[in-house]
SENULO-134699 format. One record per atom (N, C-alpha, C, O): residue in three letters; x, y, z. Coordinates in pm, whole numbers, plus 50000, padded with zeros to 5 digits. Example, Ala and Ser with C-alpha at 12.3 -4.5 7.8 and 13.67 -1.06 7.14 Angstrom:
residues 2
ALA513194943150780 ALA512304955050780 ALA513204967050780 ALA514244966850846 SER512854977550708 SER513674989450714 SER512905000350787 SER513415011450804 
//
This chain:
residues 146
MET495945031948396 MET495565023248505 MET496265009848487 MET496295004248377 LEU496815004648597 LEU497504991848592 LEU496534980648628 LEU495774981848723 PHE496574969848552 PHE495764958148582 PHE496684947548638 PHE497734944848581 ARG496294941448749 ARG497154931748815 ARG497034917848753 ARG497954909848771 SER495974914648683 SER495864901548620 SER494834902048509 SER494054911548499 LEU494834891848425 LEU493854891148318 LEU492454888748371 LEU491484891048300 ALA492334884248495 ALA491024881648553 ALA490204894448567 ALA488994893848589 GLU490844905948555 GLU490144918648569 GLU489444922848439 GLU488694932648440 PHE489684915948330 PHE489084919248203 PHE487844910748180 PHE487824898948216 THR486824916448120 THR485614909248083 THR485404911047934 THR485504922147881 LEU485094899947866 LEU484844900447723 LEU483424895547699 LEU483114883947728 ASP482574904047647 ASP481204900547613 ASP481084900047462 ASP481464909447393 ILE480544888747409 ILE480354887247265 ILE478874885347239 ILE478234876447295 PHE478334893747153 PHE476934892847115 PHE476874889346966 PHE477454896346883 ALA476154878646932 ALA476054874246793 ALA474694878046737 ALA473694878246808 ALA474684881046606 ALA473434884546540 ALA472534872246525 ALA471304873546518 LYS473144860446518 LYS472344848246510 LYS472774838946622 LYS473854840546680 GLN471954829546653 GLN472244820346761 GLN473374810946720 GLN473394806046607 ALA474294808546810 ALA475424799746780 ALA474954785346771 ALA474104780946849 VAL475514778046675 VAL475184763946656 VAL476264755646723 VAL477424756246682 PRO475914747846826 PRO476924739946896 PRO477624730246801 PRO476964723546721 GLY478934729546810 GLY479724720646726 GLY480114726546593 GLY481084721846532 GLU479424736546545 GLU479744742546416 GLU480404756146430 GLU481354759446359 ASP479894764046523 ASP480454777346544 ASP481584776446647 ASP481404771146756 LEU482724781646611 LEU483884781146698 LEU484434795346713 LEU484694802046614 TRP484614799646834 TRP485104812946864 TRP486464811546933 TRP486594804347032 THR487444818146882 THR488754818346947 THR489244832846953 THR488864841146871 TYR490054835447049 TYR490684848547060 TYR491994846747134 TYR492184837147209 SER492884855947112 SER494164855847183 SER494554870247211 SER494134879547142 ILE495344871747311 ILE495814885047349 ILE497324884847329 ILE498044877747399 VAL497794892447237 VAL499214892847205 VAL499934900947311 VAL499554912247343 GLY500994895047364 GLY501804902247463 GLY501204902647602 GLY501664910347687 ALA500184894447627 ALA499564894547760 ALA500484888247862 ALA501174878447834 GLN500494893947980 GLN501284888648090 GLN500384887148210 GLN499494895248234 THR500634876648286 THR499914875348412 THR500774881748520 THR501994881748510 GLY500154887048620 GLY500884893948724 GLY501224908148681 GLY500814912548574 LEU501954915048763 LEU502304928948736 LEU503814930248733 LEU504494926848831 ALA504334935048626 ALA505774937348616 ALA506084950648684 ALA505574961148645 ILE506924950048785 ILE507274961848862 ILE508674966448820 ILE509594958348814 THR508814979148793 THR510114984648757 THR510594993648870 THR509854996448964 GLN511834998048860 GLN512375007148962 GLN511595020248963 GLN511465026549068 ALA511065024348849 ALA510245036548844 ALA508975034848928 ALA508515044448991 ASP508405022648930 ASP507235020049013 ASP507605020249161 ASP506855025449244 ILE508755014649195 ILE509225014649334 ILE509475029049380 ILE509215032349496 ASP509975037449291 ASP510255051349327 ASP508985059149361 ASP509065069449428 LEU507825054449317 LEU506555061249346 LEU506035058549487 LEU505125065449533 ILE506595048749558 ILE506135045549693 ILE506335057849781 ILE507405063949782 SER505285061449855 SER505355073249941 SER504495071350065 SER503785061350079 VAL504565081050154 VAL503775080850277 VAL502995093950286 VAL503515104550252 TYR501735092950332 TYR500875104750345 TYR500175104650480 TYR499745093950522 PRO500055115350548 PRO500705128250527 PRO502135127850579 PRO502455120550673 ASN502965135550518 ASN504345136750562 ASN504765151250544 ASN504935155650430 PRO504955158750651 PRO504965154650791 PRO503555152850847 PRO502585158750800 TYR503485144550951 TYR502225142151020 TYR502175151951137 TYR503015151451227 TYR501165160951137 TYR501035171351241 TYR499885168451337 TYR498945176351345 GLY499935157651408 GLY498955154851513 GLY497625149551465 GLY496935142551539 LEU497235152651342 LEU496005147551284 LEU496005150751136 LEU496775159151090 HIS495125144151062 HIS494905148150924 HIS493435146050889 HIS492705139450963 GLU493015151650777 GLU491585152750745 GLU490895139350724 GLU489665138850728 LEU491625128550701 LEU490995115650677 LEU490755107550805 LEU490065097350801 GLU491295111950916 GLU491095104851043 GLU489685107551095 GLU489185118751087 THR489085097151150 THR487705098351197 THR487605102151344 THR486565107151387 SER488655099751422 SER488625103351564 SER490045105051616 SER491015101651547 ARG490185110351736 ARG491505112351795 ARG492195099051827 ARG493415098551838 SER491405088551843 SER492005075551874 SER492315067451749 SER492835056351759 ASN492015072951630 ASN492225065851504 ASN493295072951421 ASN493025077251309 LYS494505074151475 LYS495585081151406 LYS496335071551316 LYS496565059951352 TYR496735076251199 TYR497495067651107 TYR498135075950996 TYR497745087250968 VAL499125069750934 VAL499665074550808 VAL499515063250708 VAL499485051450745 SER499415066750580 SER499215056850474 SER500435056050384 SER501005066250345 PHE500825043850353 PHE501845041450252 PHE501115037850124 PHE500175029850127 ASN501525043550012 ASN500815040749887 ASN501765036849776 ASN502985037849790 HIS501185032249665 HIS501905027149548 HIS502715014649581 HIS503775012249523 LEU502205006649676 LEU502894994349715 LEU502494982749625 LEU501344982249581 PRO503394973449597 PRO502984961349526 PRO502204952249622 PRO502004955549739 GLU501774940849571 GLU500944931749651 GLU501634927249779 GLU501004926549884 LYS502924924149771 LYS503674919749889 LYS504744929949922 LYS505514934149835 ALA504774933950048 ALA505794943650092 ALA505984942250243 ALA505054938650316 THR507184944950287 THR507494945550429 THR507964959650460 THR508904964550399 ILE507304966050554 ILE507614979850591 ILE508204979650731 ILE507564975050826 ARG509434984550744 ARG510094985350874 ARG510314999950907 ARG510865007550827 ILE509895003851028 ILE509995017851069 ILE511025018551182 ILE510925011451281 PHE512015027451164 PHE513105028751259 PHE513145042951314 PHE512805052551245 SER513575044151440 SER513875057351495 SER515225061751441 SER515935053651381 LEU515605074451461 LEU516905079151416 LEU518035072351491 LEU519175072451444 GLY517745066651606 GLY518745059351681 GLY518975045351628 GLY519835038151679 GLY518235041351525 GLY518425028251464 GLY517595017151527 GLY517775005451492 ILE516705020551618 ILE515855010451684 ILE514595008451601 ILE513905017951566 MET514314995651569 MET513104992951491 MET511884995051581 MET511764989051688 VAL511005003751536 VAL509815007351611 VAL508654998051576 VAL507894994051663 ARG508534994551448 ARG507384986651405 ARG507704979951272 ARG508454985351191 GLU507124968151250 GLU507224961251122 GLU505804958251075 GLU504984953051151 ILE505524961550950 ILE504204959250891 ILE504404950150771 ILE505154953550679 ASN503734938750771 ASN503804929450658 ASN502514930750578 ASN501424928750631 LYS502654934150451 LYS501504935850363 LYS501494924550262 LYS502494921850196 ASN500354917850250 ASN500184907150151 ASN498734907250105 ASN497954898350138 GLU498384917550027 GLU497034919149975 GLU497104927349846 GLU498074934549824 PRO496084926349761 PRO496144933249632 PRO496114948549639 PRO496534955149545 SER495624954149748 SER495534968649759 SER496914975049753 SER497904968849792 GLN496994987249703 GLN498264994349696 GLN498585001649827 GLN499635007949838 PHE497715000849925 PHE497865008550047 PHE498214999750167 PHE497844988050173 ALA498915005650262 ALA499144999850394 ALA499125011550491 ALA499525022650456 THR498675009150613 THR498615020050710 THR499455016550833 THR499645004850866 TRP499935026950900 TRP500635025551027 TRP499875034051127 TRP499625045851104 ASP499505027951238 ASP498695034851339 ASP499515043351435 ASP499025047051542 LEU500745046451400 LEU501645054951478 LEU501895049551619 LEU502085057151714 SER501885036251630 SER502225029951757 SER503385020451737 SER503665016151625 ASN504065017151847 ASN505185007851837 ASN504674993451844 ASN503464991151843 GLN505594983951852 GLN505194969951850 GLN504414965851975 GLN503804955151977 TYR504434974052080 TYR503694971152202 TYR502344978252208 TYR501594976552304 GLY502034986252107 GLY500764993252102 GLY500785007152162 GLY499735013652168 TYR501955012052207 TYR502055025452263 TYR502315035652153 TYR503025032652057 PRO501755047752165 PRO502005057952063 PRO503485061552056 PRO504165062152158 VAL503975063951935 VAL505375067851919 VAL505545082551953 VAL504585090251951 ALA506775086251983 ALA507075100152016 ALA507185108451889 ALA507355103151780 SER507095121351906 SER507355130451794 SER508805128851752 SER509685126851835 GLY509045129851623 GLY510415128751575 GLY510475124651430 GLY509455123851361 ILE511695122051385 ILE511935117651248 ILE512105102551250 ILE512815097051335 TYR511455095851156 TYR511535081351144 TYR512005077651004 TYR511665084150906 ILE512795067050998 ILE513265061650871 ILE512415049450840 ILE512275040450922 VAL511835049250720 VAL510955038450677 VAL511655030750566 VAL512015036450462 TYR511855017850587 TYR512505009250489 TYR511445000050431 TYR510904991550502 VAL511135001750303 VAL510104993750236 VAL510824983450149 VAL511574986950058 GLU510584970750179 GLU511214959850106 GLU510154952350027 GLU509144948050082 THR510384950849896 THR509464943449810 THR510254932849735 THR511484932449743 ASP509564924349662 ASP510234914249579 ASP510954920649461 ASP511744913949394 PHE510684933349434 PHE511194940049315 PHE512254950449345 PHE512904955549253 GLY512444953749471 GLY513414963949508 GLY513074969849644 GLY512124965449709 THR513824979749685 THR513614986049815 THR513495001149798 THR513925006849697 LYS512905007249898 LYS512755021849900 LYS512935026450043 LYS512415020250136 VAL513665037350063 VAL513865043150195 VAL513155056650198 VAL513365065050111 LEU512295058450299 LEU511555070850315 LEU511915077350449 LEU512345070550542 LYS511735090150457 LYS511865097350583 LYS510485102550620 LYS509775108050536 LEU510095100750746 LEU508775104850792 LEU508925113250918 LEU509555108951015 ALA508335125050917 ALA508325133651034 ALA506975132251104 ALA505925133451041 VAL506995129751235 VAL505775128351314 VAL505805138751425 VAL506745139351503 VAL504745146851430 VAL504575156451539 VAL503265152651608 VAL502185155351557 GLN503385146251723 GLN502205141851796 GLN501575153751867 GLN502255163051909 GLU500255153251880 GLU499565163751955 GLU499815161752104 GLU500235151052147 THR499555172052181 THR499755171252325 THR498815160852383 THR497615160952355 GLN499355151852463 GLN498545141252523 GLN497745146952641 GLN498285154152725 VAL496475143652646 VAL495615147752756 VAL495325135352838 VAL494695125952791 LEU495795135452962 LEU495605123953050 LEU494195123653105 LEU493625134053138 LYS493635111753114 LYS492295110253169 LYS492295111153321 LYS491305115253381 TYR493405107253383 TYR493505107153529 TYR494715115153572 TYR495735115353502 TYR494615121853685 TYR495725130253736 TYR496405123553849 TYR497365128953904 
//
């Protein structure tokens, strides 16, 4: 398990006798401790998208109007750009949170659902980049009005 900072560690010390202020002194140090998370190319290589291919729905979606794919193994800051095979940027997602996940709701920058097809995903981080291929197969659209 990776820890993102020393703030995630808790140290509890229980003494057999009560500490005497001014006389008892407790010190500790952590050898080799680093703040932040060192990201290597091997960590960047773990970035992926789920489900891939996306077949109209997946088991984690709660309704037909809540469609998404998840990007995982992301560092705290990342920019995800999704392109069609024609080279047109469909959507940009800026992530700046401690979670390793980011989601794409399968819509373009105007909020319309994207078409079925192959998409190129360019993930840019402070530590490197990763290019993914994502296949999307949308379910048949049912119009409310004829």
